[in-house]
N, C-alpha and C positions, 0 to 999 in steps of 0.2 A: 503493500500500501504506499510506505513512504517512497518506495521508488516510482512508484506511477505519477504520484503526486509531484515529486522532484522535477522528473521528465516533463510534465505536462508546464511546468513553470518556464524551465530552460526553453522548451520549444515555444512558449507562447513569448518570452523574451525575444528569440531570435525571429520568430516570424513578425513581431512589432516592428522591429528594427528594420528588416529586409522590405516591409510594406511602407514603412516611413521613408526608406529610400527610394523606392518607385513612386510614391506619391509626389515626393517634392522633386524628386527629377521630373517629372511631366509636368508639375508646375512651372518649374524653371525652362524647361523646353518650349513650352507655349505661353510663355510670359502671363500666367495667369495668377494674380495674386490669391485669390481665393482656393485655387489648389495647393497652394504653397502652406497657406495657414492650416489647412486641414491635414497637410501632413504632420503636424505640431500634436495632433492629439495622440500620437502612438509612443510618444516619451513616456507618460504615465503607464502605458502598457506593458514598456520595458521593463520598469520599475515594479508592476504589479507580479510579472512573469518571475523576477528576480526574488522579490519577498516570499512567493510561495514555495520557490525552490529551497529558500534558505529556512522556512517555517518546517518544512518536510525534513530537512536535514538535522536542525535542530531536534525535531523530535525524534528524529532516528538514533541520534547520540544519547539523549536524555533517555530513552527507553530500550538502549542496548539492543537495537535492532541489527545483529550480526548477519541477515540474510546481505546487507550491502557491505560489499568488499572495503569500500572506505571506512566505515565504522569498525569493522573486524579489526583492520589495520592501525586503528587510532583511537580505540575505546575500550574499556573493557569494564567488568561488574564492579570492580574496585575503584573504579576512577571517580574522584569527588566529582560533586555536581557543575562546580566552576570549570573544571578542567574538560568534562564533557562538554559543556558549551563552547568552551574556547578550542576543542578540537576541529570545529568546522575550518579554521583558518592554520591548522597544525600540520596540513599537508597539502602537497600538490592541488590536487582538484578542487579541496575546499575552498584554498587559498584563491583559485580562478573564480569560482563563487561568489566569494567576498567583491572581488574587483568588479564582476558584472553587475549586482546589486548596487553598489556604491556610485558606479555610473550611471544606472538607471536612476539612481537618485539626484546627479547632477544633470542629466538630460533634462529631469522633470523640470528641476528649479531653473535651468535656463531658459525653457519654452514660456515657463509662466512669468518669469521676470521679462522677457520681451514679448511678450503676449499680444501687447498693442502695435506692435511691429514685426509681427510673424509674415504680413505679406511682402516685407522687403526681402532684396535678393540677397544681401549681406546675412540676414540671420537665417534664411532658408539654408543658404549653403554651410552656414556654421552648423546648423542642427543637422544636416545631410551628413557631414564629418564625424559629427558626433556619433549618428546612428551606423555609419561604417565601423567605427571603433568598436561599437556595443555588438554589432553583428558577428564581428571579428571571435568575440571574447564568449560570447554565447554559443557559437559554431565549436570553439574548444569544447565547451562541457558537453556536447551532444557528440563530440569525438574521441580524440585520446585523452581530454582531462575530463572524462564522465565521474560525476561525484555519487551517481547513482546507479553505478553498475551493479549487476547481482553476482554473489560468489558462485564460482563453479562447483559442483560436487553439494557434500553435505554441509549444512548451515552450521557454524562451529556454536559450541555452547558457551563461550567466553574470547573475548578479542585481545590482541596483543597489548593494548592501550597505548596511548600517545608517548611520544619521545619523554624520557625523564627530564630531560631538562626543560620540557614546557608544562611540566606538571610540579613544579617548584616553588614558583612565584606569582602570585595574582598580578605582576605587570604584564602578563600574557594576555590579561582581559581589555588592556589599554593599547600597548605599545605597536600589535601589528594592524589592528584598524586605523590609528591614527596616521601611520605610515601609509596605509591606502587610501585615506581621506585625502592625503597630500599628493601622492603620484598619481591616483586618477583626475584630481581636479587640475591637474595641467594640460588634461585634454581640450578644456574649454578655449583657454587662450589661444592652442593651436588651433583649434577649428575655425576661431575669429581671425587668425593669422591667414590660415588657408582661403579663408572667405573673401577676405579685403584682397589677397592677390587675384584672384579668380575674379572678382566683380571689377577690380580697379578702384576700389575704394581705398585709396593709400593716404588718406590725410589721417591725422591723430585722434578721429572721433573713436574709431575700433578698440585703441587704446584705453580710451577714458572709459568705454564699456566694460571692458574685460581687466581693468587694473584690479579691481576689489576680488574679482574670482582668482587672480594670480596669487594675491594678498592671503586670501582666505586658504588655497593650497598650499602656499609656501609656509603659513602659520601650522598649519596641521602635521605638515612634514617636519618643521621644526620642532614641535612637541614629540612626534614620533621617534627622532633620532636621539632626543635628550632622555624619554625615556628607555630606549634601546640602550644608552651608554648605563644608565642607573640600572636597568636590568642585569646587564652584562658585569656590573660592578658587582650585584648582590648573589647573583646566581652562579656565574662560572668558577669562583674560586681562585682566580689567578691576581687579584688585586687591581685589577686595571677596568678602564672604563671604555678603553678604543684600542683595538690592536690591529688598524688596517685590514681587518677581514675583507677578502672580495665582496662579501654581501652588505657589510657596513658602506664601503665605498660605493656600491651601487645606488643606495639611498643618498650619499653625501653628493654624488654627482649631479643629478638636478637641483639640489637645494643649491649649490653653488653656482649653477649657472642660472637659476631663477634669482637667485640673489642680485646677480649682475644685471638681468634684465629690469627688476624694480628699481635700481639706481638710473641705470641710462633710459629708460622711457621718460623719465621726468626731464630729460633734456630735450628729447624729440617733443613733448607736450608744449614746454616752454619756448624752444627755439625752432622747432621743426627738423632738429638734425638728427643723425644717426638710424634712419629710417630702415636702410639695409641691416644694419648691424642689430635691430631690436628685433626685426622679423626672424634673423638667424637665432639670435638668442631664444626666442619662442619655439622654433622648429627643433633647435638642440635640446631645449627642455624636454620636450615631450619625447623626443628620439631616446634621451638617455632614460627614461622611465621605461620605455620598452626594452632596450638593451638590459637595464636591471633586472626587469623581467626575465629574460632571458638567461641571465647569468645566473639567476637564482632558483629558476624551476625546469632547466634543462638537463640538471646534472653534470655540465661541464667543470664544475670546481667544486673540490673538497673544502666543506666549510660547515662548523657547528649548526651555522644558520641555515645552510642551503637545502632543499628538498633532495630527494634521491633521483636517480636518473630517469628520464621521460622521454616519449617521443614527441612532445609539443615543442622541442628546441629548434627543429629546422623550421617548422611554423611562425614561432615567435621571431627568429633569425629572418626570415622571409618577410614578415610584417615590418620587422626594423628597418630592413631596405627600402620596402615601398615608402615608408614614412619619409626616410631620408633623401630618397630620389624625388618625391612627390615636392616634397618642401624648399628643396635646394633647386629644381627644375623650374617652379614657379617664380622663386626670387630672382633666377636668370631670366626668365620672360620678361618680367617685370624692371629689370634693371635699371632701363632709360628713364622709367617715370618713377624711381624710387630716389633719384639723385635727389640731395639736400640743396635748396635755395642758398644757403650760404654755407659758412665754416665758423669755427670756432677762432674768436678775436684773438685770445691771448690764451695759453697754457695755464697761467695762474688765474683760473678764473671758476667759477661753480663747475661749469660743464668741462673744464680741462681734468678738474679733480674727478670727474665722473668717468671720464675716457680712463685714467689711470687706474681708478679702481676696478673698471670692467677687465682691462688688461691684466691685472692681478690675480682677479677672480678666475679668469679663463686660464691663466696661467696655472692656477692652483687645480683646476679640475683638470686640465690636460695632464698634469703629474701624476694626481689619483687615477685618470682613465688610464695611462701608460702603466702605471704600477699594477693596475688590476687584469689588464688583458695581456700584457706581455707574457706572462706564464704560459697563456692559451695559446699564444702565437708560436711561442718557441716551441712548445709541444707537438703543435702541427706540421711546423715545418723542419722539426729535426727528428722524425721516426718516433716520437713517443718520449723523448726524453724530455724530462721534468727539470724545471729550475724554480726558484720560490724568490719572492722579491718581499723581502722583510721590512720592518719598521726602520730601519737605518737610513733607507734609501728615502723613506718618504719623510723623517723627520729633517733630514740634510738637504732637502729640496723646498720645504714646506715652510720651515722656520722663515727664513729670510721674506717670503711671501706674506707671510701673517705678521711679521713686524711693519712690512711696508703698508700692510693695510690698516693696523692700527695707527701710523703715521698720517695716512689719508683720513681717517676717521675724525682725528684731531684738528687736521686743518681745514677741510672742506666745510665745515659748517660756518666759518669765518670767512669763507670767499663769496663773494656777491657775483652775480651772473656779469658775463662778457668780460670785465676785466677789472682790477683793482690797483690800489697803491700799497707802498711800504707802509705810509703813515696808516692807513686802514688797518693792515694786516698788525703792525705792531701794536695798535691800541686793541685790537681784538683777541690776539693770541698771547700779549705778554703776561696777565694772569695763568691762563691754562701750562703755558710753558714754564713758567715758576714754579706751579705746582708739581710738573713731572721731574723739573731740576731737584725739588727738595724731596720728593720722593726717593729718588734715586740716592742723593747724599745720605738720608737714613737709613737705606737699604745697607748702604757701604758701612755706615756707623754701626751697624748690628750686626755684620759680621758676615752678611750675603755677598759672595762673590758670583763670578760669572758672567761673560758679557751678554749672552743670551737673555737669561732671566732679567739680569737690571735692565737691558733694553726693554724688555716686556713690561717690567712694572713701569718703567720711567714714561714709555708712549703710552702704556694702559691710563696711567694717570693723567696724561696730557689729553688723551682723547675723552677720558670720563668728565675732565673738567670743563672741557670745551664744548662736550653735549650739555652738560647741566648749567652752564653759563647762559646756552640758548635757550634752553627750559626756564630758567628764572626770567631774563629777558621777555619771553613770552609771556609767562604767568603775570609779570609785572606791569607789561603792556595793556594786558587784558583788563587787569584790577584798576590801573588807572583810567580805562576808559570807562568802567562801569563808575567809576566814581566822578566823573566829569559828567557823565550823562543826568546825574542827580539821583544815583543809586543808593541804597543803603549801604551800611558797613558789611552786613551778612551778605547782600546780593554782591557786591564788589568781591568778596573773598571766593564765593561760590562762581562767580565769573573769573575768577584769576585760576582757579582749579580746571575750570573748562577750557581755560587757553592751553591745556596739555591736549585735547582733542584735536585731530586732525592728522593729515600725513606727515607734516614736516614734524611735528613734536612728538607724535607717535615713534617717528622713525628715530629722534634722539633717544629716546627710552630703550629702543632696541639696541641702538648703537651703546648705551650703557651696560646692557645685560651682555652684548658679546664682550665689552670690554672685560667685565666680571668673568666671564668664562674664559677668556684668554690669560687674564693673572691668575685663576685658579688652576689651567692646564699648565702654565708655567712653574707654578709653585709645586704641583704634583708631581711633574716630571722630571724636574730639575732637583728637588731635595728631597724625595720620596727615599725611603731606606726599607730594606727587606731582609730577614733572615729567619732564622729557626731558634726555638729554644726547646730543650730536653726537661720535660718536669714530672714527676710522680706527684701524688696527689699529697697537698700540703706544701709543697715547694713553691718559691718563687724566683723570678728571674728578672733583672732590668734590660731593656731595648729600647734605645733613641728617646732617652727621656721617660719612659713608662715603664711602671711595674707590673708585671702580670703573676698573677696567682692563681695556680691548679687547685679549685676548692672540691669538685667532686665529678662524678659521672653519673648518666642515668640513661635508661632506655625508653624511646617514645613509638608506641606502636598506633597506627592507625589503619583503616581498611586498605589503603593503599601503599604503606610504606612501613618500614621499621628504620628507625633511626637512632644510632648512637651518638651520645651527646656529651660535651665535657663543658665542665661550668668554669669559666676564667673570670677572674675578679680585676680589673684595669683600675690603678691607682685607687685604692681604697674605695672606688665607687661601685656602681653595679655590676651583677654577674653578667656575661655574656656567654652563650651558648653555639659554639661552631657544631657543626654534625657531617656526620655520614652516614647517608640515608641510602637504603636498598628497597627496591620498588618490586612489590609481588609480582608485577607481569612481566619482569625481567630480571637479569642477574647482574645490571649493570648499577655498580656504587655510585653514588653522587656525593661530592663533597658540597656543605653549604655552609658560606663563611657567617661571621658575627661581627658586627660594625660598632664600636663606639664611636660615633660620629659628634662633633665638637665645632665651631665656628674658627677653631684655629688648625686642627687637624682630625684625621680618622685614625683609629687604630683599628686594624683589619687582621682577624683571626681565621686561621682554618685549622683542620686536624689533617697531619701530613701523614702521620702514620698511629696506628693502635697495636701496642706490643701483643704478639701472641703468647709469650713469657713475659714474666715480669710484671712491672709497674710503671715504668718510664714511657712516657708519651711524648709524641714530636710535634710540636704547634707551628705553622708558620704564621709570622708577624710582619703585616707590612705597616709602616706608619709613613702616611700623605699628609702634607699641609695643604690646608685649603680646598679639600675636596667638597665640601658644603657648598661652597660658592659657585661651583659649576652648577649645581641643582638651581642655586637661586637666582644667577645668572639666566638659566634657561626660563625662570618663570618672569622675569623683567623682560625678556625677548617677548614672549607669548602676550603678557600684558600691553607692551608697546605696539605690537602687531594689531592687536584688537582695536586700540586707540586709533592707530594709522587708517583703520577701515571705517571709522565712523567720520561721517562729512563735518568739516567745522565749517566756519563760518564763511560767506563772501566777503572778499575784500570791497571797501567802498573805493571809488574812483576819486584818486587823489590828485592834487593839482602838483604838475611836475616840479615847482620849485619848493613845495612844503615835503616833497618826497626825496629830497637829497640825501644821500647817504652821511648819516650822523650816527657816530658813534664813540663815545669817551672823548669827543671834543674834536674828534676828525670828520670835516665835512668836505665830501666831494660831490660836485654837481652830476647828475646823471648824462651820459653820453646821449649827444643827439640823435634822435632815432631810436635809441633803445628804450625797451619795455622799464618803465619806472616801478619803483616799489608802490604797492597798492595800486597800480593799474597794469595788470599784467597784459601779454600780448593777445592770451586767448582767456575764455573764462575759466576760472579754476575754484568751481564751488566748494573743493576740500582742502581750500589752502588758506592759512591762517591770517587774520587782519592786522598783521603786524609789520610796520616797513622794514624792508631789507637791511637798512642802516640802524636799526634799533635791535639789530641781531636775528632777524627773521632766517630760520635754518631753512626754509622752504626754498 
């Protein structure tokens, strides 16, 4: 019964996507707006089909319907309810089902958002592209990635259960769906990019329509990556949060390119520049999501995160090739019409900083991509010989790029559009630069050494101070505006806080979050210490300034596993219990760390060995400073992204004379013909009403 309902849902999703393609194609061919509009009704049917299939799979997992091969391979009677539910995305076919239903949700949201413009060719073409992507993934579920295939032969009385690493932490409930919400969400900007190229609508309107879709997808992907790092840190037992694993890299690649696009699209919207570049970034972002899907679901790489070998690899690789060829071909076809009407007036300007930022982010992505696919290419070209690319390669090449990005994050908020002067830059950057220098001096005085960490701390402080300066100026301007208009003191305070809303100031909060993450990474990787202590019950040992006392042992039995735990007291504080668990459905033992986390450092404990004879246990101890700030920084990035998606107030038209660039006593008249602060060249409904000279970071 579950298989029948599941196949019905998948078939409904596929038929709805194909019907939408046919109807919209007919409307476009015959130039009939009514037919194009009618093609949009199939998006909710795609979603309904996906929901029916998901409901059938969840019912099969919860009721342990082992007549389905997927359930028999990824569930057991002893699997707890939480991990039965998450079993849907714990293996290949279920992950494709999750992709399909999320894409159906995005398609439905898109047609609802553009329901009043459904007769336009731009929207119709974008919807058709989304239907094509949906049809591909639903077709996979009726073929090689069928999650509802019945077992051959006798139905087993029990299943194998999920991978033991996927039933040891509740973050499995959140991390994969967040990643998929991000990766699948990049389908929409790609669809509108293709639609703009096909229809010749090459102005900035389509990017304004899809910027928030891109931002939503980027935010979900950010949350997914941060949760994945946290999950790895808590579950895998090696004391790290990022290993440059190919599957980790597969999610990082579209994040890097998407970040570049979110920055450079502002240059196009403000100045009409970088049109080809932005379209290329959109195509590259979606292409990398498909490439990442191929890497993680084809079995071509060996990773703790990847799924087993499957037959869908060639299909995903072919679809990836189709996306790349189509995108590049359309951009080449429209190349003459995509030329920008002007150029960058000065490299020392806001747009110049954005271009440099993009180059560093794309170089970052290229380094990650090369390190990820090089072992595959080498193995394919050298008759199966294997080679590994490890952390030293990534760290050696990426650290300089990361430091360059921190520098640009510090300088860019202070740069006006078009060009600037030394006096203006000195006035805007003097205090942030002084903060950065002071932090370096304090670090050296505290005994911290090493060029890379000192540069990271100094540039991080420089960038954070620059972003906070912009936020303070924005809040103060909003507060003064409310007071000048006769508002109450309470209303003025609320208006000041509302000054944080909008793309510009939300982006500054994102910058602060990224700086916090960068500083945490630099501290944890440069000054972390790891070792072992050998203790019998009642004994203690000192390591990296902390005291570890072996208190007791205990055995914990649940329906799904048995765990041997050791109680360790840290610095006369609480008792923590690292464990080694053995799950009933398999024989693999899994180590579970215990973490004493504080704002200053983390003490990370694992059981390295349990004695067969005697009383001395071996414990792994890792002490890493500022790890907690990685998660705090991730939270700030999410908050800033949400604020960036909320529309700010429109700028009031301002007299060019009064819109002179004024900052800390420096006054520079606007260049003739240039867009002046408060009166942008085009409508910017989500920009904050703050003059550029008053510290406007937009």
